[in-house]
C-alpha positions in Angstrom: 195.3 99.1 42.6 197.2 101.1 39.9 196.6 104.8 39.8 195.3 104.8 36.2 193.0 101.9 37.1 191.6 103.7 40.1 191.0 106.8 38.0 189.1 104.7 35.4 187.0 103.1 38.1 186.2 106.5 39.6 185.4 107.9 36.2 183.0 105.0 35.5 181.2 105.7 38.9 181.0 109.4 38.1 179.4 108.8 34.7 176.8 106.6 36.4 176.1 109.2 39.0 175.7 111.9 36.4 173.3 109.7 34.5 170.9 108.9 37.3 168.6 111.8 36.6 168.5 111.3 32.8 168.0 107.6 33.1 165.1 108.1 35.4 163.4 110.2 32.8 164.4 108.5 29.6 163.5 105.0 30.6 160.0 106.2 31.4 159.3 108.4 28.4 158.0 105.7 26.1 155.5 104.6 28.8 153.9 107.9 29.7 150.6 107.1 28.0 150.5 103.7 29.7 151.4 105.3 33.1 148.5 107.8 32.8 146.1 105.0 31.9 147.4 102.7 34.7 147.0 105.3 37.4 143.6 106.5 36.0 145.0 110.0 35.4 144.0 112.5 32.7 145.9 112.6 29.4 149.0 114.9 29.9 149.1 114.4 33.7 152.4 112.6 33.4 154.0 115.9 32.3 153.4 117.2 35.8 155.5 114.3 37.1 158.3 115.1 34.7 158.2 118.8 35.6 158.2 118.0 39.4 161.3 115.9 38.9 163.3 118.6 37.1 162.1 121.2 39.6 163.3 119.2 42.6 166.4 118.2 40.6 167.3 121.8 39.9 166.4 123.5 43.3 168.2 120.8 45.2 171.5 121.6 43.5 171.4 125.1 44.9 171.8 123.6 48.4 173.5 120.3 47.9 176.4 121.9 46.0 177.5 124.2 48.8 176.5 121.5 51.4 179.1 119.2 49.8 181.7 122.0 50.2 180.9 122.0 53.9 180.3 118.3 54.8 182.4 116.6 52.1 181.4 114.7 49.0 181.0 111.2 50.4 178.2 111.7 53.1 176.1 113.7 50.7 176.6 111.2 47.9 175.5 108.2 50.0 172.5 110.1 51.4 171.4 111.2 47.9 171.7 107.8 46.2 169.9 106.1 49.1 167.1 108.6 48.8 166.9 107.9 45.1 166.5 104.2 45.6 163.8 104.5 48.2 161.9 107.1 46.2 162.0 104.8 43.1 160.6 102.0 45.1 157.7 104.3 46.2 157.0 105.2 42.6 157.0 101.5 41.5 154.2 100.8 44.0 152.2 104.1 43.6 148.4 103.8 43.4 147.7 107.3 42.2 149.3 110.0 40.0 149.6 112.3 43.1 151.5 109.6 45.0 153.7 108.9 41.9 154.5 112.7 41.6 155.6 112.9 45.3 157.9 109.9 44.8 159.2 111.5 41.6 160.1 114.7 43.4 162.0 112.8 46.1 163.7 110.8 43.3 164.7 114.1 41.7 166.3 115.3 45.0 168.4 112.1 45.3 169.5 112.2 41.6 170.5 115.9 41.9 172.7 115.2 44.9 174.5 112.5 43.0 175.0 114.8 40.0 176.3 117.8 41.8 178.6 115.7 44.0 180.0 113.9 40.9 180.7 117.2 39.1 182.4 118.5 42.2 184.6 115.4 42.5 185.7 115.9 38.9 187.0 119.3 39.9 188.6 118.0 43.1 190.5 115.2 41.4 191.4 116.6 37.9 191.7 120.2 38.9 192.5 122.6 36.0 192.5 119.7 33.6 188.9 118.9 34.5 187.4 120.3 31.2 188.0 117.2 29.1 186.9 114.9 32.0 183.6 116.9 32.3 183.1 116.2 28.6 183.8 112.5 29.1 181.2 112.3 31.9 178.7 114.0 29.6 179.6 111.5 26.8 179.0 108.6 29.1 175.8 110.1 30.4 174.5 110.8 26.9 175.3 107.2 25.9 173.0 106.0 28.6 170.3 108.6 27.5 170.6 107.1 24.0 170.1 103.6 25.2 167.5 104.2 27.9 164.5 104.9 25.8 165.2 101.7 23.8 165.6 99.7 27.0 162.5 101.4 28.5 160.4 100.6 25.5 161.5 97.0 25.5 160.8 96.6 29.2 157.4 98.2 28.9 156.5 96.0 26.0 157.9 92.7 27.2 158.5 92.8 30.9 155.4 94.2 32.6 154.7 97.8 31.6 155.6 101.0 33.4 156.0 99.5 36.9 158.7 97.2 35.5 160.4 100.3 34.0 160.4 102.1 37.4 161.8 98.9 39.0 164.7 99.1 36.6 165.6 102.5 38.1 165.6 100.9 41.5 168.1 98.3 40.3 170.3 100.9 38.7 170.2 103.1 41.8 171.0 100.1 44.1 174.1 99.3 42.0 175.2 103.0 42.2 174.7 103.0 46.0 176.9 99.8 46.4 179.6 101.3 44.2 179.5 104.6 46.2 180.2 102.8 49.4 183.8 102.2 48.2 184.3 105.9 47.3 186.9 107.8 49.3 186.5 111.5 50.2 188.1 113.9 47.7 187.2 117.2 49.4 189.6 117.6 52.3 189.6 121.4 52.7 186.1 121.9 54.1 184.4 125.2 54.3 182.6 125.3 57.7 180.5 128.3 56.6 179.3 126.8 53.4 175.6 125.9 53.4 174.6 128.5 56.0 171.9 130.8 54.6 173.7 134.1 55.0 177.0 132.7 53.7 175.1 130.9 50.9 173.5 134.0 49.7 176.8 135.9 49.9 178.6 133.2 48.0 176.0 133.1 45.2 176.2 136.8 44.9 179.9 136.7 44.6 179.7 133.8 42.1 177.2 135.7 39.9 179.3 138.8 39.8 181.3 137.0 37.2 179.7 137.6 33.8 180.9 134.2 32.6 178.8 132.3 35.1 175.7 134.3 34.1 176.2 133.7 30.4 176.9 130.0 30.7 173.8 129.7 33.0 171.6 131.3 30.3 173.1 129.1 27.6 172.5 125.9 29.4 169.1 126.9 30.7 167.8 127.8 27.2 169.4 124.8 25.5 168.0 122.4 28.0 164.6 124.1 27.8 164.6 123.5 24.1 165.6 119.9 24.5 163.0 119.3 27.2 160.2 120.7 25.1 161.0 118.0 22.6 161.7 115.3 25.1 158.5 115.8 27.0 156.3 116.3 24.0 157.8 113.8 21.5 156.3 110.6 23.0 152.7 111.9 22.5 153.5 113.0 19.0 155.5 110.0 17.7 153.4 107.4 19.5 150.0 109.0 19.8 149.9 110.9 16.5 152.4 109.2 14.1 151.6 105.6 15.3 155.0 104.4 16.4 155.3 101.7 19.0 157.1 102.4 22.3 160.1 100.3 21.1 160.2 102.1 17.7 160.0 105.4 19.5 162.9 104.4 21.8 165.0 103.5 18.8 164.1 106.8 17.1 164.9 108.8 20.2 168.2 107.1 20.6 169.2 108.1 17.1 168.4 111.7 17.9 170.5 111.7 21.1 173.5 110.4 19.1 174.0 114.1 18.1 174.6 114.9 21.8 177.4 112.3 22.0 179.1 113.6 18.8 179.0 117.2 20.2 180.4 116.1 23.5 183.2 114.1 21.8 184.2 117.2 19.9 184.1 119.3 23.1 186.3 116.7 24.8 189.0 117.1 22.1 188.9 120.8 21.6 187.8 122.6 24.9 191.3 123.2 26.2 192.5 124.7 22.9 189.3 126.6 22.1 188.0 127.5 25.5 184.4 127.0 26.9 183.1 130.3 25.6 183.9 129.5 21.9 182.5 126.0 22.3 179.3 127.2 23.8 178.9 130.0 21.2 179.1 127.5 18.3 176.8 125.1 20.2 174.0 127.6 20.8 174.1 128.5 17.1 173.6 124.9 16.1 170.8 124.5 18.6 169.0 127.6 17.3 169.3 126.4 13.6 168.1 122.9 14.4 165.1 124.0 16.4 164.2 126.7 13.8 164.3 124.1 11.0 162.0 121.8 13.0 159.4 124.6 13.4 159.6 125.7 9.8 159.3 122.2 8.4 156.3 121.5 10.7 154.5 124.7 9.6 155.1 124.0 5.9 154.6 120.2 5.7 153.0 119.2 9.0 154.4 116.6 11.5 156.4 113.7 10.2 159.0 111.3 11.6 161.7 112.6 9.2 160.8 116.3 9.4 160.9 116.2 13.2 163.9 113.9 13.7 166.6 115.2 11.3 166.6 118.9 12.5 166.7 117.6 16.1 170.0 115.8 15.4 171.5 119.2 14.5 170.1 120.6 17.7 171.5 117.8 19.9 174.9 118.2 18.2 175.0 121.7 19.4 173.6 120.8 22.8 176.4 118.2 23.2 178.8 121.2 23.0 176.7 123.5 25.2 176.2 121.2 28.2 179.8 120.2 29.0 181.2 123.6 27.8 178.9 125.5 30.2 179.6 123.2 33.2 183.4 123.5 32.6 183.2 127.2 32.1 181.4 127.7 35.4 183.1 125.1 37.6 186.8 125.2 36.6 187.4 128.9 37.5 186.0 128.3 41.0 188.3 125.6 42.6 187.4 126.4 46.3 183.7 126.6 45.5 183.3 123.8 43.0 180.2 122.5 44.7 178.6 125.9 44.7 179.3 126.5 41.0 178.3 123.0 40.0 175.1 123.4 42.0 174.2 126.7 40.3 174.9 125.6 36.8 172.8 122.5 37.4 170.0 124.6 38.8 170.0 126.8 35.7 169.9 123.7 33.5 166.9 122.3 35.3 165.2 125.7 35.6 165.1 125.8 31.8 163.6 122.3 31.7 161.0 123.1 34.4 159.8 126.2 32.7 159.6 124.4 29.4 157.7 121.5 30.9 155.2 123.8 32.6 154.6 125.8 29.4 154.2 122.6 27.4 151.6 121.1 29.9 149.6 124.4 29.7 149.8 124.8 25.9 149.8 121.2 24.7 146.8 120.0 22.5 146.4 117.3 20.0 149.0 118.7 17.6 152.8 119.0 17.7 152.7 122.8 17.4 153.3 123.6 21.1 156.3 121.2 21.2 158.1 122.7 18.1 157.2 126.3 18.9 158.6 126.1 22.5 161.6 124.1 21.1 162.4 127.0 18.7 161.7 129.8 21.2 164.0 128.5 23.9 166.8 127.7 21.3 166.7 131.1 19.6 166.5 132.9 23.0 169.6 131.1 24.2 171.6 131.9 21.0 170.7 135.6 21.1 171.1 136.3 24.8 174.5 134.4 25.0 175.8 136.4 22.1 174.7 139.7 23.7 176.3 138.8 27.0 179.6 137.8 25.2 179.6 141.1 23.4 179.1 143.1 26.6 181.9 141.1 28.3 184.2 141.9 25.4 183.4 145.6 25.5 184.0 145.7 29.3 187.4 144.0 28.8 188.4 146.5 26.2 187.4 149.4 28.4 189.4 147.9 31.3 192.5 147.8 29.1 191.9 151.4 28.0 191.3 150.6 24.4 
């Protein structure tokens, strides 16, 4: 097979692996109310399943990233995707919300292994030119996010409800597992100490000494926290309060996510010239403006489809810059510890989502206020803290040069 063809096939696989976690969530979002009803759970109980997934998805990356540096990418990839498939089957046949949540946590662990390995493979294969490729994987992943709510809504409406939606994740995971069997190892210089607790703690301490990793972690955590506040709360608002059908909600959500793709396309074209820091600085500004507009419009005019949707397109445009920019900024400068860096930045991303989901489940009522308030709080915090950290880094660099 020609080299360019092999690279294209590998990139397609990596996009699918990066999208496992998001597809698992976005397919299910339109059916959350039906899921609660079908399992006899209290309203809002499905938010615990979402939060458990992102918690497992985030925490697992702290260990799976460095473990892939030690064992290699292929064995961890196969184990992770196999776990994802089995956990999805468990969820499809769950008889209670507690059982569903346990399966969802295992699904999160499998999906996170796939993501962190995929990001590490990008660094292994494309090396210093990995930035645009990171953006391409995000573009592909976001395209699946845009389509997944639409597909999930159609499946729920016409093919058997929420259990059929979960079975769709089983099929997707099985296809990813089959494709992964043909993957060849890309990490040939193993670190036999990686993954051991003492070494792990030392490596993370060394990684976090760099102010760039800390600032990118804050940016991606707050941005994803803002996004997840809206993702987790929007189904109840648009379907429960504003009367949209699951299919209509899926189409609406897909249009909002289109901003993410536009931001990632821009990042792909400009990240080498502009650098990750500038990309993320602009992105966090757009995220803060979009979330603030959502909150202001809600407070002045109340919830509406247009008033909630349009500002979120601006937010997702910025998020499409922050996500690939932060991953590239953390992973590219760490060639020998790509798994470690990819794992930590993924953990930061999911930590933001977990905190947002837990806060939303605690504060949510029959209005959209908690959703838009948390959306704005996370977004503004990310913008402010990232700017402060950049200013401190700039001052430290000037002092080091004796200016």
